[in-house]
ZAFIMAR-433833 format. One line per field, with one value per residue: residue in one letter; x negated, y negated, z negated of N, C-alpha, C, O in turn. Coordinates in nm, 4 decimals, padded with zeros to 6 digits. Layout:
<rs>
residuo: [a | ...]
nc1: [X | ...]
nc2: [Y | ...]
nc3: [Z | ...]
cac1: [X | ...]
cac2: [Y | ...]
cac3: [Z | ...]
cc1: [X | ...]
cc2: [Y | ...]
cc3: [Z | ...]
oc1: [X | ...]
oc2: [Y | ...]
oc3: [Z | ...]
</rs>
This chain:
<rs>
residuo: [m | n | q | w | l | i | f | g | l | l | s | v | p | s | l | a | f | l | y | i | t | a | i | f | d | e | k | e | c | l | a | y | f | g | e | p | y | r | n | y | m | k | s | s | k | m | f | v | p | f | l | l]
nc1: [-02.4235 | -02.1786 | -01.9943 | -02.0020 | -01.8978 | -01.6380 | -01.5575 | -01.5666 | -01.3758 | -01.1469 | -01.1375 | -01.1188 | -00.8563 | -00.7076 | -00.7788 | -00.6844 | -00.4107 | -00.3577 | -00.4121 | -00.2190 | 00.0117 | -00.0154 | 00.0195 | 00.2893 | 00.4032 | 00.3417 | 00.4987 | 00.7522 | 00.7543 | 00.7371 | 00.9848 | 01.1528 | 01.0652 | 00.9971 | 00.8909 | 00.7373 | 00.5863 | 00.4376 | 00.2743 | 00.1327 | -00.0070 | -00.1894 | -00.3706 | -00.4814 | -00.6400 | -00.5893 | -00.6669 | -00.9174 | -01.0059 | -01.1677 | -01.3097 | -01.1738]
nc2: [00.2298 | 00.3514 | 00.1535 | 00.1538 | 00.4019 | 00.3744 | 00.1645 | 00.2963 | 00.4980 | 00.3472 | 00.1957 | 00.3690 | 00.5000 | 00.2633 | 00.1592 | 00.3671 | 00.3464 | 00.0899 | 00.1391 | 00.3349 | 00.1875 | -00.0086 | 00.1472 | 00.2268 | -00.0265 | -00.1065 | 00.0779 | -00.0069 | -00.2662 | -00.2028 | -00.0788 | -00.2953 | -00.5113 | -00.3884 | -00.3249 | -00.5666 | -00.5883 | -00.3543 | -00.4102 | -00.6216 | -00.4818 | -00.3438 | -00.5390 | -00.6264 | -00.5599 | -00.3413 | -00.4275 | -00.6020 | -00.8363 | -00.7324 | -00.5347 | -00.3246]
nc3: [-02.4872 | -02.5359 | -02.4658 | -02.1865 | -02.1272 | -02.2250 | -02.0590 | -01.8082 | -01.8512 | -01.8745 | -01.6395 | -01.4156 | -01.4228 | -01.4011 | -01.1489 | -00.9881 | -01.0416 | -00.9336 | -00.6629 | -00.5962 | -00.6486 | -00.4498 | -00.2201 | -00.2459 | -00.2367 | 00.0247 | 00.1664 | 00.0870 | 00.1934 | 00.4649 | 00.5002 | 00.4574 | 00.6283 | 00.8665 | 01.2021 | 01.2579 | 01.0207 | 01.0312 | 01.2489 | 01.1375 | 00.9390 | 01.0946 | 01.1610 | 00.9265 | 00.6076 | 00.3224 | 00.0605 | 00.0100 | 00.2477 | 00.5440 | 00.4125 | 00.2521]
cac1: [-02.3802 | -02.0358 | -01.9109 | -01.9931 | -01.8058 | -01.5036 | -01.5297 | -01.5365 | -01.2500 | -01.0364 | -01.1322 | -01.0782 | -00.7098 | -00.6541 | -00.7964 | -00.5912 | -00.2768 | -00.3474 | -00.4073 | -00.0875 | 00.1085 | -00.0283 | 00.0800 | 00.4349 | 00.4393 | 00.3401 | 00.6179 | 00.8671 | 00.7472 | 00.7722 | 01.1301 | 01.2212 | 01.0260 | 00.9950 | 00.7798 | 00.6433 | 00.4924 | 00.3469 | 00.1752 | 00.0490 | -00.0947 | -00.2972 | -00.4688 | -00.5310 | -00.6777 | -00.4981 | -00.7091 | -01.0111 | -01.0221 | -01.2894 | -01.3776 | -01.0909]
cac2: [00.3403 | 00.3765 | 00.0566 | 00.1950 | 00.5149 | 00.3174 | 00.0922 | 00.3946 | 00.5664 | 00.2544 | 00.1419 | 00.4690 | 00.5077 | 00.1348 | 00.1527 | 00.4635 | 00.2883 | -00.0189 | 00.1970 | 00.3979 | 00.0776 | -00.0703 | 00.2374 | 00.2141 | -00.1610 | -00.1070 | 00.1506 | -00.0940 | -00.3744 | -00.1450 | -00.0578 | -00.4245 | -00.5960 | -00.3068 | -00.3254 | -00.6786 | -00.5588 | -00.2502 | -00.4814 | -00.6958 | -00.3852 | -00.3086 | -00.6474 | -00.6651 | -00.4502 | -00.3277 | -00.5022 | -00.7112 | -00.8485 | -00.6831 | -00.4336 | -00.2082]
cac3: [-02.4026 | -02.5561 | -02.3953 | -02.0472 | -02.1238 | -02.2406 | -01.9353 | -01.7054 | -01.8814 | -01.8528 | -01.5044 | -01.3163 | -01.4141 | -01.3559 | -01.0036 | -00.9285 | -01.0526 | -00.8358 | -00.5293 | -00.5793 | -00.6417 | -00.3177 | -00.1222 | -00.2575 | -00.1920 | 00.1708 | 00.2123 | 00.0650 | 00.2924 | 00.5944 | 00.5037 | 00.4597 | 00.7411 | 00.9869 | 01.2982 | 01.2397 | 00.9119 | 01.0804 | 01.3301 | 01.0429 | 00.8733 | 01.1864 | 01.1697 | 00.7947 | 00.5182 | 00.2085 | -00.0582 | 00.0371 | 00.3926 | 00.6074 | 00.3315 | 00.2168]
cc1: [-02.2303 | -01.9481 | -01.8970 | -01.8992 | -01.6613 | -01.4633 | -01.4913 | -01.4037 | -01.1291 | -01.0247 | -01.0838 | -00.9256 | -00.6468 | -00.6651 | -00.7022 | -00.4487 | -00.2574 | -00.3362 | -00.2706 | 00.0216 | 00.1040 | 00.0346 | 00.2325 | 00.4823 | 00.4403 | 00.4598 | 00.7428 | 00.8698 | 00.7813 | 00.9224 | 01.2041 | 01.1926 | 01.0146 | 00.8694 | 00.6875 | 00.5426 | 00.3931 | 00.2373 | 00.0801 | -00.0511 | -00.2126 | -00.4073 | -00.5238 | -00.5638 | -00.5865 | -00.5367 | -00.7929 | -01.0309 | -01.1614 | -01.3624 | -01.2923 | -00.9566]
cc2: [00.3644 | 00.2788 | 00.0930 | 00.3144 | 00.4660 | 00.2430 | 00.1888 | 00.4638 | 00.4765 | 00.2093 | 00.2438 | 00.4829 | 00.3763 | 00.1223 | 00.2489 | 00.4084 | 00.1766 | 00.0351 | 00.2598 | 00.2923 | 00.0110 | 00.0166 | 00.2264 | 00.0773 | -00.1680 | -00.0316 | 00.0645 | -00.2078 | -00.3238 | -00.1245 | -00.1902 | -00.5034 | -00.5200 | -00.3220 | -00.4473 | -00.6536 | -00.4498 | -00.3140 | -00.5615 | -00.6020 | -00.3461 | -00.4143 | -00.6902 | -00.5404 | -00.4505 | -00.4191 | -00.6238 | -00.7203 | -00.8067 | -00.5761 | -00.3089 | -00.2169]
cc3: [-02.4159 | -02.4794 | -02.2472 | -02.0311 | -02.1343 | -02.1144 | -01.8234 | -01.7274 | -01.8598 | -01.7074 | -01.4012 | -01.3101 | -01.3650 | -01.2046 | -00.9322 | -00.9304 | -00.9496 | -00.6938 | -00.5015 | -00.5681 | -00.5046 | -00.2095 | -00.1259 | -00.2102 | -00.0393 | 00.2285 | 00.1985 | 00.1666 | 00.4322 | 00.6071 | 00.5189 | 00.5877 | 00.8724 | 01.0715 | 01.2858 | 01.1271 | 00.9531 | 01.1667 | 01.2416 | 00.9750 | 00.9631 | 01.1897 | 01.0343 | 00.7129 | 00.3958 | 00.0914 | -00.0234 | 00.1882 | 00.4376 | 00.5265 | 00.3111 | 00.2851]
oc1: [-02.1631 | -01.8401 | -01.7927 | -01.8290 | -01.5738 | -01.3502 | -01.3939 | -01.3277 | -01.0202 | -00.9142 | -01.0135 | -00.8697 | -00.5451 | -00.5702 | -00.6466 | -00.3750 | -00.1526 | -00.2592 | -00.2135 | 00.1135 | 00.2085 | 00.0966 | 00.2971 | 00.5893 | 00.5298 | 00.5163 | 00.8284 | 00.9756 | 00.8469 | 00.9804 | 01.3070 | 01.2849 | 01.0218 | 00.7578 | 00.5665 | 00.4267 | 00.2767 | 00.1208 | -00.0398 | -00.1670 | -00.3221 | -00.5231 | -00.6055 | -00.5204 | -00.5160 | -00.4499 | -00.7437 | -01.0691 | -01.2610 | -01.4685 | -01.3335 | -00.8727]
oc2: [00.3946 | 00.3154 | 00.0668 | 00.3251 | 00.5115 | 00.2555 | 00.1654 | 00.4856 | 00.5255 | 00.1871 | 00.2063 | 00.4780 | 00.3780 | 00.0792 | 00.2156 | 00.4220 | 00.1691 | -00.0172 | 00.2393 | 00.3060 | -00.0225 | -00.0355 | 00.2177 | 00.0658 | -00.2288 | -00.0737 | 00.0629 | -00.2416 | -00.3937 | -00.1499 | -00.1964 | -00.5567 | -00.5807 | -00.3307 | -00.4313 | -00.6936 | -00.4539 | -00.2753 | -00.5679 | -00.6387 | -00.3187 | -00.3833 | -00.7820 | -00.4299 | -00.5479 | -00.4811 | -00.7366 | -00.6214 | -00.8426 | -00.5305 | -00.1991 | -00.1285]
oc3: [-02.3173 | -02.4329 | -02.1873 | -01.9305 | -02.0606 | -02.0674 | -01.7518 | -01.6330 | -01.8299 | -01.6579 | -01.3073 | -01.2005 | -01.2957 | -01.1391 | -00.8276 | -00.8328 | -00.8853 | -00.6133 | -00.3944 | -00.4874 | -00.4489 | -00.1168 | -00.0215 | -00.1503 | 00.0194 | 00.3294 | 00.2869 | 00.2197 | 00.5094 | 00.7127 | 00.5861 | 00.6493 | 00.9792 | 01.0202 | 01.3023 | 01.1375 | 00.9132 | 01.1577 | 01.2687 | 00.9556 | 00.9141 | 01.2176 | 01.0280 | 00.7455 | 00.3695 | 00.0300 | -00.0271 | 00.2508 | 00.3749 | 00.5691 | 00.3486 | 00.2680]
</rs>
């Protein structure tokens, strides 16, 4: 039981960090690439294609 608690306590902050990092990365890519990247974002997902 303790290993699942540790897993949960470690995975939730890690997933939050990855999500926040992805948001900042998309903002940076938008600033650098502009409208072509915005069009790319409309046709693709942030993490896993067709899921997220």
